[in-house]
N, C-alpha and C positions, 0 to 999 in steps of 0.2 A: 970184819971180813969173814967169809964162810970157810969152813974147813974143807978139805978134800972129800971127806965122807959125806958131808952135807950136800956138796955139789953133785956127787954121784947119786944120792938119794933123790934130789930134785929132778935130775935128768931121768932117772928110772920112773918116777911118777908121771912125768910128762910123756915118756914113751908109752907107758901102760895106758894112759888116757887116750893117746892117739890111736893105739891099737883097738881099744874098746869103741872109740868113735867110728873107726873104719868098719868094724864088725857090725855095729848098729846100722850104719848106712847101707851095708850089703844085705841086711836082713838075717844075720846069723844070730841065733839065740842059743842059750845054754840051759839045760834042764838042771834039776837039783843034784845030779850025779856028775855034772861037768861035761856031759856030752853035747857037742855043738851040732846044730842042725840049721838048715836054711828054712826060715819062716815062710809059710805059705802066704802068697800075696793075693789079696782079694781086692782087685781094682774095680769091681762092680760089673765086669763083663761076663756074659754068658759064654758057654762053650761054643755055641753057634756063631756068636759074633767073632770069637777068636779064630774059628775055622774059616769064616768068610774073609777075615783080614789076611790069614795065611794064603788063601787062594788068590786074593787080590795082589799080594806081594809077589807070588809066583808068576802071575800073568804079567805084572809090570817088569819082572826080570826078563821074561821072554821078549817083551816088546823092546827092552833096552838092547838085548842081543841082536835083534833084527835091525834096529837103528844103527848100532855099531857096525854091523856088516854092510849096511847100505852106505854109511859114511866112509868106510875105509875101502870097500871094493871098487867103487866108482871113481876114486881119486888116485888110484895107482897109475903109474906110467904105462904099465902093461895093459890095464883096462882101457885107458885112453887110446893106446895104439890099436887095440882090438876094435874099438868103436870107429876109429878113423879108417881102418882097412875095410870094415863092413860097409861103411858109407861109400867108400870108393868103389867097392864091388857093385853096390846097388846103383850107383851113378853110371857105371859102365854097362850094366844090364839095361838101363833106360835108353842108352844110345841106340839109334837104328842100325841094323846090320848093313854094311856096304859091301858091294861086290867088288872086291879087289882082285886084280888079275894075279894069277899065281906066278912064280918065278919063271916057269916055262913059257907062259904067254908073253911075259915082258921081254924075254930074250929074243923072241921071233920078230 
């Protein structure tokens, strides 16, 4: 059976390895003085390609905002009521004007 100190040492080595693995996946490197820096990533893209991708992402964000507004504005109860009233007004405008006698003419 392992002694208490041996268990602590094994756990310490495992934790140290996990931390080193996480740093390596994140691209953190250490120089000879122990200073840690983020390693530059060269994924083979040029600056122009990256800028084009950023513009495209921004354009897509704007499109999503417009689509969200269209999807939410037209489906509210208030918007439907507004549309119903506008349609009713247009229908009333389409009716021909009739000459109704005024109250004074009716009473005579």
